[in-house]
VMD Tcl script that draws the C-alpha trace (Angstrom):
set ca {
  {64.58 20.59 196.54}
  {60.97 20.65 195.32}
  {61.57 23.92 193.49}
  {61.91 23.29 189.77}
  {63.73 26.60 189.34}
  {66.27 25.72 192.06}
  {66.83 22.21 190.70}
  {67.29 23.43 187.13}
  {69.64 26.20 188.29}
  {71.78 23.79 190.29}
  {71.74 21.25 187.49}
  {72.84 23.71 184.82}
  {75.41 25.24 187.19}
  {76.93 21.81 187.85}
  {76.85 21.00 184.14}
  {78.55 24.31 183.28}
  {81.28 23.78 185.89}
  {81.77 20.16 184.84}
  {82.02 21.15 181.18}
  {84.52 23.86 182.09}
  {86.67 21.37 184.05}
  {86.53 18.77 181.30}
  {87.43 21.43 178.75}
  {90.41 22.47 180.88}
  {91.60 18.88 181.15}
  {91.27 18.24 177.42}
  {92.95 21.53 176.56}
  {95.81 20.75 178.98}
  {96.50 17.33 177.48}
  {96.30 18.71 173.96}
  {98.67 21.57 174.81}
  {101.03 19.17 176.56}
  {101.00 16.87 173.54}
  {101.82 19.73 171.17}
  {104.58 21.02 173.47}
  {106.08 17.53 173.63}
  {106.14 17.43 169.85}
  {107.72 20.89 169.69}
  {110.38 20.28 172.34}
  {111.17 16.75 171.16}
  {111.75 18.15 167.69}
  {113.92 20.86 169.17}
  {116.01 18.31 171.09}
  {116.47 16.12 168.02}
  {117.52 19.06 165.83}
  {119.90 20.33 168.50}
  {121.45 16.88 168.93}
  {121.84 16.44 165.16}
  {123.54 19.83 164.91}
  {126.00 18.85 167.60}
  {126.58 15.44 166.03}
  {127.66 16.93 162.69}
  {129.75 19.75 164.14}
  {133.58 19.49 164.21}
  {134.19 19.52 167.94}
  {137.73 18.09 167.93}
  {139.31 21.51 168.43}
  {137.20 22.10 171.54}
  {138.16 18.82 173.13}
  {141.95 19.29 172.82}
  {142.11 21.18 176.07}
  {140.02 18.61 177.96}
  {136.50 18.79 179.39}
  {134.92 22.21 179.83}
  {131.53 23.93 180.32}
  {129.92 26.71 178.32}
  {129.37 30.03 180.10}
  {125.85 31.13 181.03}
  {123.98 33.42 178.68}
  {124.10 36.43 181.00}
  {127.92 36.45 180.75}
  {127.89 36.19 176.97}
  {125.29 38.92 176.36}
  {125.91 41.82 178.73}
  {123.87 44.32 176.74}
  {120.70 44.10 174.66}
  {117.49 42.07 174.96}
  {118.00 38.42 175.91}
  {114.27 37.66 175.46}
  {112.45 35.17 177.66}
  {115.41 32.81 177.75}
  {115.76 30.14 180.43}
  {119.17 28.46 180.67}
  {117.58 25.60 182.61}
  {114.99 24.88 179.93}
  {117.41 22.86 177.83}
  {120.70 21.15 178.68}
  {123.20 19.08 176.75}
  {126.39 17.14 177.25}
  {128.83 15.31 175.03}
  {130.55 12.17 176.24}
  {133.41 10.13 174.87}
  {132.75 6.53 174.01}
  {134.11 5.44 177.38}
  {131.68 7.74 179.27}
  {133.98 10.68 180.00}
  {132.10 14.03 179.79}
  {133.79 16.26 177.24}
  {131.54 19.31 177.21}
  {128.31 20.52 178.81}
  {126.13 23.61 178.78}
  {127.54 24.86 182.07}
  {124.52 24.30 184.31}
  {122.31 21.19 184.42}
  {124.38 19.57 181.68}
  {127.02 18.68 184.24}
  {124.60 16.17 185.84}
  {123.31 14.47 182.70}
  {123.66 10.69 183.17}
  {125.68 8.74 180.60}
  {124.41 5.67 178.80}
  {126.15 3.71 176.09}
  {123.10 1.60 175.15}
  {120.17 4.03 174.99}
  {119.27 5.33 171.56}
  {116.60 7.99 171.12}
  {114.42 9.33 173.93}
  {114.39 8.17 177.54}
  {113.07 9.68 180.77}
  {115.64 9.57 183.57}
  {116.41 11.43 186.76}
  {119.15 14.06 186.71}
  {122.28 12.92 188.56}
  {122.57 16.04 190.75}
  {122.66 16.29 194.51}
  {118.84 16.05 194.78}
  {118.28 13.37 192.20}
  {114.52 14.02 192.09}
  {114.23 15.98 188.81}
  {112.79 13.84 186.04}
  {114.12 14.83 182.62}
  {113.52 13.74 179.07}
  {116.81 12.93 177.33}
  {117.64 12.30 173.69}
  {120.73 10.11 173.14}
  {122.55 10.22 169.80}
  {125.93 8.87 168.66}
  {128.11 11.29 166.64}
  {128.61 10.70 162.96}
  {132.14 9.33 163.48}
  {130.96 7.01 166.24}
  {133.37 8.36 168.82}
  {131.16 10.66 170.86}
  {127.73 10.42 172.53}
  {125.53 13.52 172.39}
  {122.78 13.89 175.00}
  {120.19 16.70 174.94}
  {117.77 16.89 177.84}
  {114.87 18.96 179.11}
  {113.14 18.98 182.49}
  {109.57 17.56 182.28}
  {108.34 19.94 184.95}
  {109.24 22.84 182.62}
  {106.94 21.39 179.97}
  {104.13 20.90 182.51}
  {104.43 24.45 183.78}
  {104.43 25.84 180.25}
  {101.32 23.78 179.36}
  {99.57 25.05 182.51}
  {100.55 28.64 181.71}
  {99.11 28.29 178.22}
  {95.85 26.77 179.51}
  {95.56 29.39 182.24}
  {96.02 32.13 179.70}
  {93.33 30.66 177.45}
  {90.76 29.57 180.06}
  {91.14 32.26 182.70}
  {88.69 34.57 180.86}
  {86.20 31.68 180.83}
  {86.67 31.24 184.58}
  {86.07 34.94 185.15}
  {82.87 34.91 183.06}
  {81.59 31.63 184.59}
  {79.69 33.41 187.42}
  {78.09 35.67 184.82}
  {77.05 32.58 182.88}
  {75.51 31.02 186.00}
  {73.62 34.23 186.78}
  {72.33 34.31 183.20}
  {71.20 30.68 183.49}
  {69.27 31.37 186.71}
  {67.65 34.47 185.19}
  {66.65 32.68 181.99}
  {65.14 29.76 183.91}
  {63.13 32.14 186.08}
  {61.99 34.07 183.02}
  {60.86 30.93 181.18}
  {59.01 29.65 184.26}
  {57.20 32.93 184.79}
  {54.32 31.76 182.55}
  {53.79 28.78 184.85}
  {53.65 31.07 187.86}
  {51.05 33.18 186.09}
  {48.91 30.10 185.48}
  {49.42 28.96 189.08}
  {48.23 32.36 190.39}
  {45.08 32.13 188.27}
  {43.99 28.68 189.50}
  {43.10 29.60 193.14}
  {40.75 32.35 191.87}
  {38.70 30.00 189.67}
  {35.12 29.38 190.70}
  {33.99 25.75 191.16}
  {32.56 24.51 187.90}
  {34.36 27.15 185.82}
  {35.20 25.39 182.55}
  {37.01 28.36 180.99}
  {40.18 26.84 179.48}
  {43.66 28.07 180.33}
  {45.33 29.68 177.33}
  {47.86 27.03 176.27}
  {49.78 29.43 174.00}
  {51.13 31.26 177.06}
  {53.15 28.29 178.31}
  {56.06 26.38 176.73}
  {55.19 23.55 174.37}
  {56.55 20.98 176.85}
  {53.96 22.11 179.43}
  {51.06 22.39 177.00}
  {50.01 18.70 177.44}
  {49.61 19.42 181.17}
  {47.54 22.53 180.42}
  {45.35 20.58 177.98}
  {44.86 17.90 180.64}
  {43.87 20.58 183.17}
  {41.40 22.10 180.71}
  {39.90 18.66 180.13}
  {39.68 18.15 183.88}
  {37.94 21.53 184.30}
  {35.43 20.51 181.64}
  {34.72 17.17 183.34}
  {34.38 18.85 186.73}
  {32.00 21.44 185.30}
  {29.90 18.70 183.72}
  {29.93 16.73 186.96}
  {28.80 19.75 188.99}
  {26.12 20.55 186.42}
  {24.85 16.96 186.52}
  {24.95 17.02 190.30}
  {22.92 20.23 190.50}
  {20.47 18.93 187.93}
  {20.21 15.59 189.69}
  {19.63 17.27 193.05}
  {16.97 19.56 191.61}
  {15.17 16.72 189.81}
  {15.42 14.38 192.78}
  {14.00 16.95 195.18}
  {11.17 17.67 192.74}
  {10.35 14.00 192.13}
  {10.53 13.06 195.81}
  {8.29 15.91 196.89}
  {5.18 14.34 195.30}
  {5.43 10.80 196.76}
  {6.39 12.18 200.16}
  {3.37 14.43 200.10}
  {1.22 11.43 199.13}
  {2.66 9.45 202.03}
  {1.74 12.21 204.43}
  {-1.79 12.40 203.05}
  {-2.28 8.63 203.35}
  {-0.92 8.70 206.88}
  {-3.30 11.51 207.84}
  {-6.24 9.67 206.26}
  {-5.39 6.51 208.22}
  {-5.03 8.57 211.38}
  {-8.39 10.34 211.00}
  {-10.33 7.35 209.64}
  {-13.46 6.54 211.68}
  {-14.04 3.03 210.34}
  {-11.76 0.06 209.89}
  {-12.33 -0.24 206.13}
  {-11.19 3.32 205.43}
  {-8.15 2.91 207.66}
  {-7.13 -0.37 206.04}
  {-7.53 1.15 202.57}
  {-5.44 4.15 203.60}
  {-2.72 1.90 204.99}
  {-2.72 -0.18 201.80}
  {-2.25 3.00 199.79}
  {0.43 4.05 202.25}
  {2.36 0.82 201.61}
  {1.93 1.22 197.84}
  {3.30 4.77 198.08}
  {6.25 3.53 200.14}
  {7.00 0.93 197.45}
  {6.83 3.58 194.74}
  {9.06 5.91 196.73}
  {11.53 3.09 197.38}
  {11.58 2.32 193.66}
  {12.15 5.99 192.85}
  {15.02 6.24 195.34}
  {16.58 3.09 193.88}
  {16.32 4.55 190.39}
  {17.86 7.83 191.52}
  {20.76 6.09 193.25}
  {21.34 3.85 190.23}
  {21.38 6.86 187.91}
  {23.79 8.69 190.21}
  {26.20 5.74 190.23}
  {26.00 5.36 186.46}
  {26.74 9.05 185.89}
  {29.97 8.73 187.87}
  {31.22 5.82 185.74}
  {33.51 6.43 182.79}
  {33.74 2.79 181.78}
  {32.30 -0.54 182.83}
  {34.01 -2.52 185.57}
  {33.96 -6.15 186.77}
  {33.35 -7.48 183.27}
  {32.65 -11.15 182.64}
  {31.37 -13.16 179.65}
  {27.70 -12.26 179.11}
  {25.08 -15.00 179.29}
  {21.91 -13.36 177.98}
  {19.76 -16.39 178.65}
  {20.73 -16.38 182.33}
  {20.09 -12.62 182.54}
  {16.65 -12.98 180.98}
  {15.79 -15.83 183.37}
  {16.84 -13.73 186.38}
  {14.82 -10.72 185.23}
  {11.85 -12.96 184.38}
  {11.79 -14.31 187.93}
  {11.74 -10.78 189.42}
  {9.12 -9.29 187.09}
  {6.82 -12.31 186.88}
  {4.80 -11.44 190.05}
  {3.92 -7.96 188.75}
  {3.05 -9.37 185.32}
  {0.79 -12.05 186.87}
  {-0.88 -9.43 189.00}
  {-1.84 -7.50 185.86}
  {-2.48 -10.67 183.83}
  {0.32 -9.79 181.41}
  {2.02 -12.55 179.44}
  {5.83 -12.56 179.49}
  {7.57 -14.37 176.65}
  {11.21 -14.99 175.79}
  {12.22 -16.10 172.29}
  {15.75 -17.01 171.18}
  {15.81 -16.28 167.44}
  {19.59 -16.61 167.19}
  {22.46 -16.64 169.68}
  {24.76 -13.60 169.82}
  {28.52 -14.25 169.66}
  {30.49 -14.13 172.90}
  {30.89 -10.70 174.47}
  {32.01 -9.22 177.78}
  {30.02 -6.97 180.06}
  {28.86 -6.23 183.60}
  {26.15 -8.76 184.38}
  {24.66 -6.69 187.22}
  {24.25 -3.60 185.01}
  {22.89 -5.59 182.07}
  {20.36 -7.24 184.39}
  {19.27 -3.79 185.58}
  {19.01 -2.63 181.95}
  {16.73 -5.50 180.93}
  {14.63 -5.26 184.10}
  {14.00 -1.55 183.52}
  {12.85 -2.24 179.97}
  {10.50 -5.04 181.01}
  {9.16 -3.08 184.03}
  {8.58 -0.12 181.75}
  {6.62 -2.28 179.29}
  {4.53 -3.91 182.06}
  {3.61 -0.54 183.57}
  {2.45 1.11 180.37}
  {0.40 -1.56 178.62}
  {-3.14 -2.60 179.39}
  {-4.03 -5.48 181.66}
  {-3.93 -8.75 179.78}
  {-1.29 -7.48 177.37}
  {1.85 -9.22 176.19}
  {5.56 -8.42 176.57}
  {8.10 -10.37 174.51}
  {11.91 -10.41 174.72}
  {13.62 -11.39 171.47}
  {17.26 -12.48 171.53}
  {18.85 -11.99 168.09}
  {22.40 -12.25 166.78}
  {22.95 -8.49 166.66}
  {20.46 -7.21 169.25}
  {18.11 -7.90 172.12}
  {14.62 -6.41 171.72}
  {11.77 -5.84 174.18}
  {8.36 -5.32 172.53}
  {4.81 -4.99 173.82}
  {1.35 -4.74 172.29}
  {0.34 -1.65 174.22}
  {-0.87 1.71 172.89}
  {2.63 2.96 172.05}
  {3.71 6.58 172.40}
  {2.56 9.68 170.58}
  {5.07 10.35 167.75}
  {5.91 13.83 169.02}
  {7.16 12.38 172.30}
  {9.24 9.49 170.94}
  {12.50 11.44 170.89}
  {11.97 12.71 174.45}
  {11.40 9.34 176.08}
  {15.09 8.99 176.87}
  {15.20 12.28 178.75}
  {15.42 11.99 182.50}
  {12.17 12.41 184.45}
  {10.16 12.84 181.24}
  {6.76 11.17 181.11}
  {4.38 11.71 178.19}
  {1.31 13.74 179.11}
  {-1.88 11.83 179.86}
  {-0.22 8.85 181.54}
  {-2.37 7.19 184.16}
  {0.36 4.92 185.44}
  {2.73 6.26 188.06}
  {6.45 6.35 187.37}
  {9.64 8.39 187.67}
  {10.58 8.71 184.01}
  {14.02 7.26 184.75}
  {13.74 3.67 183.49}
  {14.68 4.33 179.88}
  {17.36 6.87 180.89}
  {19.07 4.29 183.09}
  {18.82 1.63 180.38}
  {20.31 3.98 177.80}
  {23.20 4.93 180.10}
  {24.06 1.26 180.72}
  {23.92 0.59 176.97}
  {26.28 3.54 176.33}
  {28.79 2.24 178.91}
  {28.87 -1.10 177.08}
  {29.10 0.46 173.65}
  {25.62 -0.82 172.68}
  {23.13 1.03 170.52}
  {19.79 2.12 172.01}
  {16.72 2.64 169.84}
  {13.04 3.20 170.75}
  {10.11 3.20 168.31}
  {6.41 2.46 167.88}
  {5.64 -0.83 166.18}
  {3.75 -0.66 162.86}
  {1.31 -3.33 164.07}
  {0.80 -1.48 167.34}
  {2.76 -1.37 170.56}
  {6.19 -0.17 171.55}
  {9.71 -1.54 170.93}
  {13.13 -0.96 172.53}
  {16.17 -2.46 170.76}
  {19.64 -2.86 172.27}
  {22.01 -3.41 169.34}
  {25.44 -4.98 169.69}
  {28.34 -3.41 167.80}
  {30.48 -5.47 165.47}
  {33.09 -6.36 166.55}
  {31.68 -6.42 170.08}
  {33.20 -4.10 172.62}
  {35.28 -6.09 175.08}
  {36.51 -4.47 178.26}
}
mol new
graphics top color blue
foreach p $ca { graphics top sphere $p radius 0.5 }
foreach p [lrange $ca 0 end-1] q [lrange $ca 1 end] { graphics top cylinder $p $q radius 0.2 }
display resetview
């Protein structure tokens, strides 16, 4: 039952049959009600006619029965008459039957107390025919007139009327069900067309499915698929770009490692070998750092939103980063400073990612300023800023610093060109602003601005 077409067809078929049955039931009860009104009126009128008719001449000879219609009308059209459809009897006040219609009227039960309608069984040999009787006392009070009709006759007539009206609907019901199945299949054909197109799509194909070819109820699904195709295409593009850049960036340090290893292997004196091994270790550290940056960037690209958020303590983050970067700063005689100008309001974020963001900014500043320089972290109400007193960056390259693997020409310091890209991506995930610029007094500045109100995950 996974087929939508089959389920819809069965559902509409059951609904159509159920509606037809309910319609039959309603029509039957309505027809029966109208027939009861008609026949009750007929019984009352017949009884009133008998009550105001001078029957004394008929009763002088004693009790008698009327002849059946077929003996009274031997020629001509008698219509659709049914002598058993209606019966009557007239009783004396003491219960003696004076006259009857000649058939069922002979078995009409007498009652001196009933006035109006009552449903009673006919007093014949079977005694199982339920009739509806109307009891009326004659105008002179001497006779009791009873007019009755079999209830089964009314039921059969109501069923005949309903059958005559609803039989054409019953005949056309299969045609209706066939039409329903055909229409459902026709309306679902657009979905089948879309389904046939999907297996032929190439990976990374972001061409949208034409939403105007499907019903409006399915268009949200098509729009969601188109959005998914776009995200998948972007992901594949980023993956290819990342793979290409990673292979390019790793080729150089790996080549350097091989060269240092060969130098150490071919060195004739201890000093040369020790120097080569020292350079080998430095190259390993650089390669390790590059791999860490590449893995971090790959993880950040796969994130759509930050996770594991907690209240941010910027002072604790700065202290943690300070402890990790202090050895490198001391090695290059660089002064690290941290100044709290004002305290930002409370905000939520991922402490691990924010620590990585600040470490990349400080590492970047330490690497690209001269020995004996100064790096300062300012904590303000609306931003955190990392500044240095280095040479800055040529104006034409400022806007490209945030590009992945980009390093301004003429740099003597080694690096991957990923530090600022990673920092910017973390800032974007948190909804922070990211701005780089040269300082008017000399040096370089990176500002991480907090939105107002702060983004809270």
